[in-house]
PALODO-255308 format. One record per residue: residue in one letter; x, y, z of N, C-alpha, C in turn. Coordinates in steps of 0.001 Angstrom, whole numbers, plus 524288, in hexadecimal, padded with zeros to 5 digits. Layout:
N
AXYZXYZXYZ;...
//
This chain:
211
XEC3E0EE4A158DDAEC6F6EE90058BD5EC419EEE1B58CE4;XEC6BFEF1D058F40EC463EF6DD59071EC4FFEFA7858BBF;XEC0E3EFB2D588CAEC120EFE5958415EBFECF04135851D;XEBD58F053D5897BEBBD2F0A9F58AA8EBF9FF0D0958E86;XEC19EF119958D3AEC537F147A59096EC356F1A1C590EB;XEC351F1C57595A3EC203F21DB59663EC6ADF247B598FD;XEC8C3F28725967DECD2FF2B5859896ECC9FF310D59719;XECD04F347459B01ECC88F3A2159A2FEC788F3B7659737;XEC337F38DA598B0EBE0AF39BE59665EBDBAF386259095;XEC15AF353D58EACEC107F32FD5896CEBFECF2D2A589FD;XEBB6AF2B815880BEB9DDF260458858EBAECF235D58322;XEBDEAF1F2958340EBF63F1C5957E81EBD8FF16BA57ED9;XEBB14F14E457AB8EB9BCF0F5D57A3FEBCC4F0D3C57599;XEC062F09A7576A0EC3EBF07B157295EC1B1F02E056FE7;XEC25AF02AE56ABCEC0E0EFE1A567AFEC5A8EFAFC565F0;XECA3AEFC2E56806ECF13EF9B35664EECF8CEF43A568A0;XED0BFEF0735654CED1CEEEB14566F5ED671EE908563DB;XEDA25EE6CE56694EDED0EE48E5641AEE17AEE87E56080;XEE1ABEED5B56254EE47CEF16855F78EE19AEF3DD55AF5;XEDC9DEF28C55A33ED9A0EF4AC555CCED45BEF6B55579C;XED283EFAD7554EAECD40EFCC6555B6EC968EF9BE5525D;XEC4ACEFBDC551D4EC084EF93954EECEC0A2EFAC65492B;XEC087EF6EC5459BEC017EF8335400BEBA81EF9AF53EA3;XEB9E7EFBB3539F1EB4CDEFD875380AEB091EF964538A9;XEB1C9EF48753775EADCBEF0695376CEABDBEEEFD53CE2;XEAE77EF0D7540F6EACBFEEFA754646EA92AEF3DA54889;XEA7C2EF7A954562EA473EFBF25473BE9EF0EFB525450A;XE9B06EFBD25486BE958EEFBDB546D1E9344F012B54840;XE90A9F03AC54483E8E62F08D754564E8871F08755454A;XE85F6F0A3D54971E8048F0AE954989E7F40F10BC548D4;XE7DE1F12435440AE7CFCF17CC542E6E772BF18DB542CB;XE755AF1BFE54679E6FCBF1D27546D2E6F0FF226B54989;XE6EB4F26B054676E6DF7F2BDE548D2E690BF2C4B54C26;XE6513F291F54B10E6042F297154E22E60FEF2753553A4;XE6503F24175547AE65E6F21BD55999E6AB4F23E755C63;XE6EB2F25775596AE73C2F267355BC9E7575F2C2755B8F;XE71C3F2FB455AA8E7317F354155AE5E732BF371B5608C;XE750CF3BE05615FE7579F3E2756695E7023F3ED156909;XE6FC4F3DC856E26E6AF7F3ECB5710AE6AA1F44A257218;XE6645F4713570B3E65BBF4CB45717FE634CF4F3356CB4;XE63DEF544956C43E6161F574856816E6576F5A9156546;XE6853F58375617DE6C4DF5B4355EB5E69E9F5FF855BF9;XE6CDBF642555B9EE6B0FF68F65591DE6BDDF687B5533D;XE6798F67EE5505AE67EAF672D54AB5E67C5F6C4D547B3;XE67CAF70BB54A6EE6743F75BD547B7E6C59F776F5452A;XE70C4F7540546FDE75D8F76D6544F7E77D5F72BB54131;XE7943F745153C76E7B69F7098538A9E8096F6E7653AA4;XE814FF696E53A05E8624F670E53BD0E86BAF61B053956;XE8B93F601153871E8C8AF5AEF5362EE8BD2F56AB53A3F;XE89E0F52465388EE88E4F4DED53C19E8DD9F4AC653D15;XE8DB6F47CE54161E91E4F4434542DCE8F67F3F17544A3;XE9277F3AFB54499E90A2F3613546D2E910FF364A54CC6;XE8D54F33ED54F67E8D1DF33FA55525E8D7CF2E6955748;XE9102F2D9455B13E9160F287E55DAAE8DB4F286556255;XE89E4F24EC5621DE863CF244D5666DE883AF204556A5D;XE8A44F1BDC56867E8C2BF17D256BF3E8F9FF1407568E9;XE9251F10B556BCFE9594F0CB056967E954CF07BB56CB0;XE961AF033F56A13E9638EFE2D56CAFE9A98EFAEF56A40;XE9DFCEF8D556D84EA261EF5BD56B9DEA1E1EF02E56DA9;XEA1D5EEC5F56A06EA18BEE6DB56B72EA712EE4A256BD0;XEA8B5EE3815708BEAE0BEE1AD57163EAF22EDC8C56E87;XEAB57ED90C56E75EAC3EED3DA56C32EACFAED4055664F;XEAA07ED770563ABEAA47ED7B655DF2EAD7FEDC4955BF6;XEAEDFEDFEF55F7EEB192EE4CE55E0FEAE68EE7FB55A28;XEA935EE7D155ACFEA5A6EEAE85578DEA3DCEEFB255AA2;XEA422EF43D55818EA27CEF92555A72E9D8EEFB14557BD;XE998EEFC5E55ACDE94D0EFED7558C0E94B1F048B55A66;XE939DF07F6556ADE931BF0D86557BFE8D9AF0F4E55655;XE8AF2F11D4559FAE85D3F142C558FBE86B8F19E355786;XE852EF1B58552CEE8687F207C550BAE81B9F234F54EA9;XE814EF28465500AE7D44F2BB754DFDE7FC5F307754B80;XE7CFFF34D954B96E7EF1F39B354947E7ED2F3E1D54D45;XE8270F41AD54CC7E8298F467A54FD0E84F8F4AA754C48;XE86F7F4EF654E6BE89C1F52BD54B2DE8DD8F559754E6C;XE9111F588F54BC7E9574F5B1C54E62E9399F5F6355219;XE8F3CF61DE550B9E8D06F65DE55424E8B87F638B5596A;XE88D8F5F1755952E8738F5CB055E39E8BD6F5A6D5613C;XE9001F58EF55E7FE94CBF576256137E96C7F5BE85648D;XE96FCF608A56247E98EAF65175652CE9511F66CC56966;XE900BF65AB568A4E8C29F673956C83E8B5FF6350570DE;XE8DD1F5EAB57080E8D38F5AAC57495E9290F58FF576A6;XE954DF55CE573AFE9A49F53AC57586E9E50F57D9576E6;XE9E54F5C205740DEA295F5FD857492EA15FF648F57803;XE9CEEF646D57ACFE9BE8F689357E94E9E3AF6706583E0;XE9F53F6ADB58735EA1F6F69CF58C2BE9ED9F663958FBD;XE99B5F667358F6BE9665F6361592F9E94ECF5E0D590C2;XE9777F5C4C58C93E95DAF577E589F1E95D5F52BA58D83;XE9984F52635911EE99D4F4DCA59488E9515F4D5559815;XE9242F51B3598E9E8D96F519359C3DE892BF4E73599BE;XE8977F4D89594AFE8534F4AFA591DFE864CF4539590BE;XE8A89F432D592E8E8B98F3D9559277E87C1F3AA6595F8;XE852EF36B0593E1E8151F33A4596DCE8415F2EE659932;XE8556F2F2D59E33E8848F2B025A0BAE84E7F264B5A214;XE7FD9F26945A0ECE7C7CF21FF5A183E7CC9F1E6959CC6;XE7F29F205759897E7FEDF1D36593DAE8591F1B38593B7;XE86B9F17D758FE9E8C05F15D558F54E8DF0F16C8589C7;XE9314F166B58927E959FF16DC5840EE93D3F1BCC58135;XE92A5F1B5D57C17E9162F1FFA57908E8C4DF229857A8D;XE88B0F1FB157CE9E839EF21EA57E42E83F1F25EB582A9;XE8852F26295856DE8902F2A4758967E88C2F2FB0586F5;XE89E7F2FF7581E4E8A7BF34FE57F41E85FAF361657B77;XE8152F341957CD0E7CDFF347B5793CE7B11F3A1D57860;XE7C7DF3DB457BE7E7B10F433157B43E7F49F46535787F;XE835CF43B6576D9E87BFF463A57436E878BF454656E54;XE89EDF48B756B65E8A3CF4812565BCE8D22F431856440;XE918EF4219566B8E94BBF3D73565B9E960DF3CBF55FF0;XE9741F411B55D57E991FF40C8557F0E9E1DF3D7C557D5;XE9E43F39AB5546FEA2A8F360B5544CEA76AF38AA551EB;XEABA2F38D1554ECEB0ACF3A6D552DAEB3F5F35A2551AB;XEB7ACF362F54E23EBB50F31ED54CF8EC0E1F33FB54D71;XEC452F30A654F32EC9D2F320D54FA5ECD2AF2D6854E25;XED191F2E6A54BA7ED4E7F2A33549C1EDA6FF2A7D54BD9;XEDC4CF263154E0AEE1B9F25BF54FD0EE4D2F235754B54;XEE783F26AD54877EEA29F2513543A7EEFA9F233154501;XEF09FF1E2954401EF5C5F1BD6544E7EF84DF1ADB53F9A;XEFCEAF1D0D53ED6EFFA1F1C8E539D8F0296F17625398D;XF0487F1632534F0F0759F114353426F0C60F110753755;XF0E82F1599538E1F1335F15A353C28F11DCF16A7541EA;XF0CF1F155454360F0B3AF1542548D4F0B23F1AA454B70;XF09E3F1EA154871F08F7F23D254AA4F0323F250554A30;XF0151F28DC54D45EFBD5F2A5154CC4EFB4FF303C54C84;XEF6E6F31E754A5AEF600F376D5493DEF2B1F39FE54D70;XEF424F3ECB54EE2EF0BDF425C551BAEF083F477154EA5;XEEC1FF4A1C54EFDEEB92F4F2354C62EEAC9F535C55082;XEEC1AF583954F16EEB52F5CA45529DEE691F5FA9550BC;XEE264F5F78553C9EDD8CF621455244EDE27F680255245;XEDB7DF6A8054EA0EDB63F703254E76ED8DBF72535536F;XEDAA4F76E655516ED8A0F794A559DDED2C7F7A7E55982;XED0DFF7B8A554BFECB6EF7D3455434EC787F78AF55423;XEC960F73D15542FEC5B6F6F7155402EC242F6F55558D0;XEBD4EF6DDA557F9EB991F6DBA55C48EBAC8F699B5605F;XEBD37F654B55EB9EBEB7F612D56254EC496F6037561F7;XEC709F5F8C56670ECCA2F5E4A566B7ECFFFF625A563E8;XECE3FF6742563E8ED13CF6B5856154ED6A8F6C01563AE;XEDAA3F6C1D56058EDFFFF6CE656202EE298F68265645E;XEDFF3F63AD5645BEE20AF5EFC566D9EE3ECF5AFE562D6;XEE74BF5781564A3EE8E2F53155616EEE481F4F115615F;XEE3C8F4C9755CE1EDF78F48EE55C51EE0C3F450F557FF;XEDDC0F40E15579BEDE3FF3D5955321EDACCF3F5F54EBA;XEDBE4F3DF1549D3ED87CF3FA15458FED2EBF3D9D5466E;XECF1BF40E55455EEC9C6F3F245463FEC5C7F432354484;XEC0DBF41BD54547EBC8CF4523543C1EB767F4281544EA;XEB3B4F42F854153EAE87F40AE541F6EACE5F3DDD53CEE;XEAA83F394953D57EA7D3F3712538C8EA317F3A715377B;XEA1DFF3AE753281E9DE6F3E9C530BAE9946F3BD052E25;XE948CF3C5B53054E8FFCF39FF52DD8E8F3AF3BAA5282D;XE8FF2F40BA52700E8F2AF4287521A3E9342F404751DEE;XE97EBF3F6051FDBE9BEBF3CE251CA8E9A4EF375251B45;XE9807F348A51F04E9629F2F3851E00E91A6F2F3E51A20;XE8E22F331951A9DE89C5F3382516EBE8BD3F341D51159;XE8FB5F378B510A5E91F6F385750B6AE94EBF338050987;XE97F2F313F50D01E9B43F2CCC50B95E9809F283B50992;XE9381F274E50BE3E9061F22C050A82E8BBDF241950703;XE8BAAF28E1504F7E87AEF2A5F5012CE822EF2A7250359;XE819CF2C1750837E7C84F2C3C50AB6E7A41F31BD50A6C;XE754AF324150BD1E72C7F375F50B7AE7290F3A25510B8;XE7221F373851503E71A7F399751A30E74AFF365F51E28;XE75A9F38C5522A9E7830F35F3526F0E74C5F3189528FA;XE6F9DF32225287CE6C0DF2E0852A39E6C8FF290152729;XE6EE9F295552281E6F9CF24A551F49E748AF2194520B4;XE77BBF23C45241FE7C85F2116525B8E7B4DF1C12528AC;XE7E7DF1815527D2E7E30F132D52AACE8308F129352E0D;XE82D8F0ECD5318EE872EF0DED53518E8C54F0D0B53252;XE8C38F0A3752E00E9113F092852B22E935CF0E24528DB;XE8FFFF11AB526F1E91DEF16BA524FCE9492F19C35294F;XE9223F19D152DE9E9443F1CC65324EE998AF1A8C533F7;XE99E3F156B53435E9ECDF12E9535B7EA32DF1449531F1;XEA223F140852CF1EA62AF153D52910EA7CBF1AF152953;XEA412F1E7152A57EA56BF23FB52ADDEA8CCF24F352FB0;XEA788F226253407EAAA7F230E538CAEB046F215D537D3;XEB0FEF1CD85356FEB647F1AE75347CEB921F1E3E5306B;XEB67DF1F9952C2DEB92AF22805280BEBA41F2822529A0;XEB705F2A5352D1DEB7D1F2FCB52EA9EBD12F308653152;XEBEB4F2CCE53487EC3C1F2D5C53723EC838F2CEA5333B;XEC7AEF298352F65ECBBEF292452B5FECC35F2E4352857;XEC7C8F30BE52749EC7E7F35BC5247DECA53F3A0B527D6;XEC93FF39F152CF3ECBA8F3DCF5306AED199F3D2A5306D;XED371F386153074ED919F375E5304AEDB63F394B52B22;XED891F385B526F1EDA50F3A50521D4EDA94F403C521C2;XED683F42C6523BCED629F487652359ED9A2F4B425274F;XEDA6BF48FD52BEBEDD37F4BBB53011EE311F4AA953013;XEE4AAF45E952E8EEEA4DF44C952EA7EEC4BF429E52974;XEE8F1F430F52561EEAA9F422452000EEC93F3C9351F01;XEE9DFF38C752134EEAE8F334651FE9EE68DF316D51C4C;XEE7B7F304951763EE39BF2EB9513B2EE0AEF29DD5158B;XEDBD1F296E513E7ED8A8F24EE5156AEDB41F1FCE513CF;XEDDC3F1FBE50F45EE024F1AED50D55EE4B7F1929510B3;XEE6F1F1CB1513C1EEB5FF1B665171CEE9BFF1A1D51CB5;XEE4ADF1A1351DB6EE2C0F18E5522F9EE0F1F133B52345;XEE243F10AA52787EE041F0B6B52882EDAA1F0BC052A67;XED7F6F075852A73ED2A5F073052C83ED2CBF087D53252;XECF04F0BC1533F4ECEEDF0D565396EECCDCF08F953CE4;XECE17F097B541D9ECBC6F0642545EAEC98CF09EB54A0A;XEC4CCF08D254BC6EC257F0C0754FCEEC482F0A5B55517;XEC756F0DE5557A2ECA1BF0C9A55C78EC6B6F0D345614E;XEC321F10F856142EBFF6F11D4565E6EBC5BF167656551;XEB929F172C5694FEB5B7F1BB25699DEB73CF1EBE56E7E;XEB75CF23F156E01EB929F27545723EEB4E6F2B4E5737F;XEB3CEF2BEE57897EB009F2FCD57A6BEB2DBF33BF57DE6;XEB24FF38BE57CA2EB47FF3CEA57FE1EB047F3E90583C4;XEB0D4F3CE25889FEACCCF3DDA58C8CEAC89F438A58E34;XEB09CF468758D16EB076F4C2558E14EAD47F4F0C589F5;XEAC16F4C60585A0EA922F4EBB5814CEA405F4BC358067;XEA17FF4A255849EE9C7CF47815841EE9CD0F425E58131;XEA16AF3FCF5816DEA211F3ADB57EBBEA387F3B655790D;XEA578F3FEE5777BEA727F40D157209EAA13F3C0457004;XEA82AF39EB56B90EA9D0F34B2569F3EAD67F34D556531;XEB132F315C56534EB49DF30A7560BBEB59BF2AE955FC9;XEB5ECF296B55ADDEB782F24305595BEBD32F2470557B2;XEC06EF213055A0FEC606F215055935EC7BDF1CE3555A9;XECAB1F1E4155189ECC90F1A6954DB8ED279F19E454E00;
//
């Protein structure tokens, strides 16, 4: 089965099998900022909120288990790497999969394809002033937040986060975006399935997890 497709510089790796994506229990998170942060020297002089960073992924076809290697980055470094015009110049073509983008922020974005009970789906129209996809149609989405996970699980620092905390924040963040952007309460949402990972090769591999 060919799970990887590249079209118009958008690379998609699908996790869909028999009409379904991956449930929460099929995801394994290796969270280690000491190993999976961006290669380079981020500028720490400017205050900025942190984001989760995807370093690499591995999908086992036989077990349908997905492993994600995750570190930390921030929104400032996203704009200073993935979102600059020359970002594609820093893709390392000697590496494969997520490691091609080791010099990029790779802040994890999430997006949700919301299918209603009467088989319709939602698109939103982004405000013109948004830094990404301004003025365009898009699915509801955003970013999982390390500080939100710290608060949710009663921890003191991001360094205390474990893989299970990160996984739950990634999944719950998309449900909250759907609640906040298109007003569907959490209680009315079904459990998500992770459909795939998408890399925008025009943006240095800018990554999104699709639900």
